[in-house]
C-alpha distance (Angstrom), angle and dihedral (degrees) to the residues before:
residue distance angle dihedral
X1 . . .
X2 3.81 . .
X3 3.83 113.8 .
X4 3.83 94.6 -139.0
X5 3.81 92.3 64.4
X6 3.82 112.4 103.2
X7 3.78 111.9 -131.3
X8 3.80 125.0 -164.1
X9 3.80 127.4 -152.8
X10 3.79 123.8 -125.6
X11 3.78 129.1 -153.6
X12 3.80 87.1 -98.5
X13 3.84 113.3 83.7
X14 3.82 111.8 -120.5
X15 3.80 93.6 18.1
X16 3.81 120.0 104.8
X17 3.77 138.8 156.1
X18 3.77 144.8 -157.5
X19 3.78 127.4 -147.8
X20 3.79 127.0 -121.1
X21 3.79 111.6 -115.7
X22 3.81 95.4 -129.3
X23 3.78 113.1 -2.5
X24 3.80 118.6 97.9
X25 3.78 131.0 -152.8
X26 3.75 103.4 -159.7
X27 3.80 107.5 -41.8
X28 3.79 94.0 -30.7
X29 3.80 130.0 73.9
X30 3.81 114.8 -89.4
X31 3.81 109.0 -97.9
X32 3.80 128.4 -143.7
X33 3.83 113.6 -152.5
X34 3.80 128.0 -153.1
X35 3.80 135.3 173.1
X36 3.82 128.3 -138.2
X37 3.81 124.0 -160.2
X38 3.79 144.5 142.2
X39 3.80 119.8 -91.1
X40 3.79 123.6 175.4
X41 3.82 90.1 -16.6
X42 3.81 95.0 -52.1
X43 3.79 131.2 103.1
X44 3.80 109.2 -113.6
X45 3.81 126.0 -166.7
X46 3.80 119.9 -168.1
X47 3.79 130.6 177.9
X48 3.80 120.4 -119.9
X49 3.82 102.9 -177.0
X50 3.80 148.6 -105.5
X51 3.77 126.5 -46.7
X52 3.82 87.0 -130.5
X53 3.83 86.5 65.2
X54 3.79 91.9 53.7
X55 3.80 100.6 -91.0
X56 3.82 115.6 143.2
X57 3.82 130.8 -180.0
X58 3.81 90.5 -107.6
X59 3.82 91.6 54.6
X60 3.80 91.7 51.0
X61 3.83 89.8 47.4
X62 3.83 91.4 51.5
X63 3.81 91.2 51.6
X64 3.80 90.9 49.1
X65 3.79 90.9 48.9
X66 3.81 91.6 51.0
X67 3.81 92.0 51.8
X68 3.83 92.8 48.4
X69 3.82 92.9 49.0
X70 3.80 90.8 49.6
X71 3.82 90.8 50.9
X72 3.79 90.0 52.2
X73 3.82 93.6 47.7
X74 3.82 96.1 38.9
X75 3.80 92.8 -116.3
X76 3.79 130.7 132.5
X77 2.98 144.3 -75.7
X78 3.79 97.3 45.4
X79 3.83 97.1 162.7
X80 3.78 133.4 39.3
X81 3.81 89.8 -116.3
X82 3.80 90.1 56.1
X83 3.80 89.9 47.7
X84 3.80 91.9 53.9
X85 3.82 92.5 46.1
X86 3.80 91.8 49.9
X87 3.82 90.7 48.9
X88 3.82 90.8 51.2
X89 3.81 92.1 48.1
X90 3.79 90.9 47.7
X91 3.80 90.2 52.7
X92 3.81 91.6 49.6
X93 3.81 91.2 49.1
X94 3.79 89.6 49.8
X95 3.80 91.6 50.9
X96 3.81 90.6 47.9
X97 3.80 91.2 51.2
X98 3.79 91.6 47.9
X99 3.80 90.9 48.9
X100 3.79 90.8 49.4
X101 3.79 90.9 50.6
X102 3.76 90.3 47.4
X103 3.79 91.4 50.1
X104 3.79 91.7 51.7
X105 3.76 93.5 56.9
X106 3.81 107.7 34.8
X107 3.80 113.5 87.1
X108 3.78 130.7 -139.2
X109 3.81 91.6 -107.8
X110 3.82 91.2 51.7
X111 3.81 90.9 53.3
X112 3.80 88.5 46.6
X113 3.80 96.4 50.9
X114 3.81 100.0 35.9
X115 3.80 102.0 38.7
X116 3.81 116.1 5.9
X117 3.80 100.4 41.9
X118 3.85 97.7 55.0
X119 3.81 96.0 49.9
X120 3.83 95.1 40.6
X121 3.79 93.0 49.0
X122 3.81 92.0 52.3
X123 3.82 98.1 40.0
X124 3.82 103.7 40.0
X125 3.78 133.2 69.9
X126 3.80 113.4 -93.8
X127 3.80 93.1 -114.8
X128 3.82 92.7 50.6
X129 3.78 93.6 47.7
X130 3.83 93.5 46.7
X131 3.81 89.0 51.8
X132 3.81 91.7 51.1
X133 3.80 92.9 46.6
X134 3.80 90.7 50.3
X135 3.81 92.0 50.2
X136 3.80 90.2 48.6
X137 3.80 93.9 49.7
X138 3.81 97.5 44.8
X139 3.82 104.5 31.8
X140 3.80 116.0 5.9
X141 3.80 103.0 45.8
X142 3.84 96.3 46.8
X143 3.82 89.4 53.1
X144 3.82 104.1 40.5
X145 3.82 108.3 -0.8
X146 3.82 97.2 109.0
X147 3.82 96.2 38.7
X148 3.84 116.3 105.1
X149 3.80 106.2 -98.0
X150 3.81 94.4 -122.1
X151 3.81 92.2 48.7
X152 3.82 99.9 56.1
X153 3.81 105.2 121.7
X154 3.78 138.5 -168.0
X155 3.82 88.8 -100.3
X156 3.80 89.9 57.5
X157 3.80 91.2 50.9
X158 3.81 91.4 47.8
X159 3.79 85.6 59.7
X160 3.82 88.9 63.1
X161 3.81 90.3 52.4
X162 3.81 92.3 47.4
X163 3.81 95.1 47.6
X164 3.79 92.6 49.1
X165 3.81 93.4 45.6
X166 3.82 90.9 51.7
X167 3.80 88.7 56.8
X168 3.82 89.1 48.5
X169 3.76 95.3 -114.4
X170 3.81 112.8 168.5
X171 3.81 122.0 -99.1
X172 3.80 87.3 -115.4
X173 3.81 91.5 57.3
X174 3.81 90.9 49.1
X175 3.77 90.0 48.8
X176 3.81 90.4 49.2
X177 3.83 91.3 51.6
X178 3.81 92.7 51.5
X179 3.81 90.7 44.8
X180 3.81 88.3 54.7
X181 3.82 90.6 53.2
X182 3.80 89.4 48.5
X183 3.80 90.7 53.4
X184 3.80 91.6 51.4
X185 3.81 90.2 56.0
X186 3.81 91.6 46.0
X187 3.80 91.3 52.7
X188 3.82 91.3 46.8
X189 3.81 90.1 53.6
X190 3.80 92.4 49.2
X191 3.80 89.7 51.4
X192 3.84 91.3 49.0
X193 3.80 91.2 -116.9
X194 3.79 93.5 120.7
X195 3.80 133.3 23.8
X196 3.80 102.9 179.1
X197 3.81 131.2 97.8
X198 3.77 120.0 -70.8
X199 3.85 104.0 -105.9
X200 3.81 92.0 -149.7
X201 3.81 88.1 71.7
X202 3.81 88.0 72.4
X203 3.80 93.9 55.1
X204 3.78 123.9 92.7
X205 3.78 108.8 -133.5
X206 3.81 115.9 -131.3
X207 3.78 115.7 -102.5
X208 3.74 115.6 -116.5
X209 3.74 148.4 161.7
X210 3.76 100.3 -153.8
X211 3.77 96.9 159.6
X212 3.77 116.6 130.3
X213 3.78 112.5 -124.0
X214 3.83 101.8 175.2
X215 3.78 117.7 111.1
X216 3.78 132.4 170.0
X217 3.76 128.0 -105.6
X218 3.79 116.1 -128.5
X219 3.82 90.7 -103.3
X220 3.82 92.4 50.2
X221 3.79 91.5 48.1
X222 3.80 93.3 50.8
X223 3.80 92.8 47.2
X224 3.80 90.5 49.8
X225 3.80 92.9 48.5
X226 3.80 92.0 48.9
X227 3.81 92.2 53.6
X228 3.80 91.7 46.6
X229 3.80 90.9 49.2
X230 3.82 89.3 58.1
X231 3.80 96.4 40.3
X232 3.81 104.8 38.5
X233 3.80 118.5 1.7
X234 3.81 96.6 -167.0
X235 3.81 90.8 50.3
X236 3.81 88.1 50.2
X237 3.83 90.1 57.4
X238 3.81 91.2 46.3
X239 3.82 91.4 50.8
X240 3.80 91.2 46.6
X241 3.82 91.2 54.0
X242 3.80 90.7 50.2
X243 3.80 96.2 48.2
X244 3.80 95.5 45.0
X245 3.81 99.2 30.8
X246 3.80 104.1 34.0
X247 3.80 94.0 -128.9
X248 3.79 123.7 155.8
X249 3.80 117.3 -120.5
X250 3.81 91.1 -111.0
X251 3.80 91.3 51.7
X252 3.79 92.1 51.4
X253 3.81 97.2 48.9
X254 3.82 90.0 50.1
X255 3.82 94.4 55.0
X256 3.79 118.5 118.2
X257 3.79 125.6 -162.2
X258 3.80 89.9 -108.9
X259 3.84 87.8 63.5
X260 3.81 92.1 61.5
X261 3.81 115.5 83.8
X262 3.79 103.9 -171.2
X263 3.80 93.5 177.5
X264 3.81 91.8 60.7
X265 3.79 95.9 27.5
X266 3.81 91.1 -124.3
X267 3.80 133.9 138.3
X268 3.81 121.2 -155.0
X269 3.79 112.5 -144.5
X270 3.78 107.9 -160.5
X271 3.81 123.2 -161.4
X272 3.78 96.3 -1.7
X273 3.80 125.0 -173.8
X274 3.81 90.6 -79.2
X275 3.84 90.0 48.5
X276 3.82 91.3 -117.9
X277 3.79 121.0 111.6
X278 3.80 117.4 -127.4
X279 3.81 140.7 171.0
X280 3.77 129.2 -111.2
X281 3.79 125.1 -169.6
X282 3.79 132.5 -128.0
X283 3.77 122.0 -129.3
X284 3.80 115.5 -142.7
X285 3.78 89.9 -100.6
X286 3.81 93.8 50.5
X287 3.82 92.0 47.0
X288 3.84 91.4 49.9
X289 3.80 93.9 49.4
X290 3.82 93.9 45.3
X291 3.79 92.1 50.3
X292 3.79 90.4 50.4
X293 3.81 90.3 47.1
X294 3.83 90.1 52.2
X295 3.79 90.5 54.4
X296 3.81 89.9 53.3
X297 3.81 97.1 48.3
X298 3.79 138.1 58.3
X299 3.85 106.1 -81.9
X300 3.83 89.9 -144.8
X301 3.79 92.8 54.7
X302 3.80 114.2 126.5
X303 2.93 119.2 -128.1
X304 3.82 109.4 19.8
X305 3.80 91.8 -120.0
X306 3.79 120.7 39.3
X307 3.77 141.5 167.0
X308 3.80 124.0 -118.0
X309 3.82 116.4 -43.7
X310 3.80 90.9 14.1
X311 3.80 95.0 -68.1
X312 3.81 120.8 150.6
X313 3.81 116.8 -94.1
X314 3.81 109.3 -114.6
X315 3.79 98.8 178.2
X316 3.78 139.6 11.5
X317 3.79 114.2 -87.1
X318 3.80 119.4 -98.7
X319 3.77 86.3 -120.6
X320 3.80 88.2 81.0
X321 3.82 93.4 59.5
X322 3.79 89.9 43.8
X323 3.80 90.1 55.3
X324 3.81 91.3 48.2
X325 3.80 90.0 50.1
X326 3.80 91.4 47.9
X327 3.80 89.6 56.5
X328 3.82 91.6 43.8
X329 3.81 91.9 -129.6
X330 3.80 93.1 150.1
X331 3.80 99.8 38.9
X332 3.81 111.3 133.8
X333 3.81 93.7 2.8
X334 3.84 115.5 127.0
X335 3.79 99.7 165.0
X336 3.81 104.8 90.7
X337 3.81 89.6 -151.4
X338 3.79 88.8 65.4
X339 3.80 96.3 46.7
X340 3.78 119.5 106.7
X341 3.80 111.3 -116.4
X342 3.79 130.7 156.3
X343 3.82 90.9 -87.3
X344 3.82 87.1 60.6
X345 3.81 87.3 75.4
X346 3.81 90.8 63.5
X347 3.82 90.3 48.9
X348 3.78 87.9 50.1
X349 3.81 90.7 56.2
X350 3.81 91.8 52.8
X351 3.79 94.2 42.2
X352 3.79 93.9 51.7
X353 3.81 91.3 49.6
X354 3.81 93.0 51.7
X355 3.81 92.0 46.1
X356 3.79 88.0 55.9
X357 3.80 92.7 53.3
X358 3.83 101.3 -97.6
X359 3.84 109.4 156.5
X360 3.80 114.7 -108.9
X361 3.80 90.9 -123.2
X362 3.81 90.5 58.7
X363 3.80 91.7 46.3
X364 3.83 89.8 50.8
X365 3.80 90.8 53.9
X366 3.81 92.7 48.4
X367 3.81 91.4 47.5
X368 3.80 93.5 47.9
X369 3.80 92.4 -123.6
X370 3.80 113.8 170.1
X371 3.82 92.4 -146.5
X372 3.80 134.3 26.1
X373 3.81 88.3 -126.4
X374 3.81 88.5 73.3
X375 3.80 89.8 58.9
X376 3.80 96.8 45.4
X377 3.81 90.7 84.1
X378 3.82 85.8 79.3
X379 3.81 95.8 51.9
X380 3.81 93.7 96.6
X381 3.80 89.5 62.1
X382 3.80 91.0 72.0
X383 3.84 101.3 61.7
X384 3.80 94.2 144.7
X385 3.79 91.8 54.8
X386 3.80 91.9 48.5
X387 3.80 91.2 47.3
X388 3.79 91.0 48.6
X389 3.80 90.2 53.6
X390 3.82 91.2 56.9
X391 3.83 93.9 48.4
X392 3.80 89.3 73.6
X393 3.82 86.0 78.1
X394 3.83 89.8 63.4
X395 3.78 91.7 63.0
């Protein structure tokens, strides 16, 4: 400690104090207490604290006495530093024990409802959250809901797989259910509610090829657009943008007028599925229809497309499925990958481009794919290009 500080003795040997220059504790100056003693042959001085924080000479003397007795008997702590470290470690051990006890009792469903559900509902898209909640209600909760969170095992999770497989749920749905469980454990760990291993790591995910491969022919697309134009004009525009721009439904319903550059024929897609913004391009037909739509709607409307009373569109209108049924596009088709849904329009955009010789890399950029592997599903649609590449060997 600094030599210019004036220390005062107390009636307790080894206990002294200094006074604060300005601060008072009651009517007297605030006092800072320290203890001085021998440890391993050296004089050691350690601070105890201020009287304003509850420290009194007797308390300092008791601490000093404890340390001296421990030195004599070979016990610990023998210094104030050791005493503080032991107190901190004891507190951590206590917290660990309490957490362990808490983990033993709280069930999976309690973690879900009290901690996971509130943050997921506020942070995720409505469609994603509704899917998770449905999987929890039908498959996850019946299997592991009442089991203590820390005790859920791989066997318990296999029960979810088995139950879903018996009801002929797709591998993708099973994978989604297990991924939801995994997210619950990840959130619990981040919130310090659980410190064990994520049990989903021990589960083998079902193999699958859940990619949709169906796309529309030009005749089918035109027939579908014509029906939509009569049934639901706004949905017709939305479908047109997807077929000729490759946009996802969620990207379209989030568009604002400021994102549409009619002069350049460009569409800015902000915060897409892969979190990166990108540009799409308007065909002459898309530009014409969007301009006409703007003239018919409130120019201040946000977003461009909205549900009744200006509310945000959360899902594609039933009119789309009605139009598909009217054309009979899904008659006799059991494989869901071959069924026509709204997302089929985006696949149609990519498929048409590849059929017309557009390089896969370009298609990937226009689609907003994060990897070229996602676009390779369309490679078989360019047989003439592939055949032409091999003919160079004939020369």
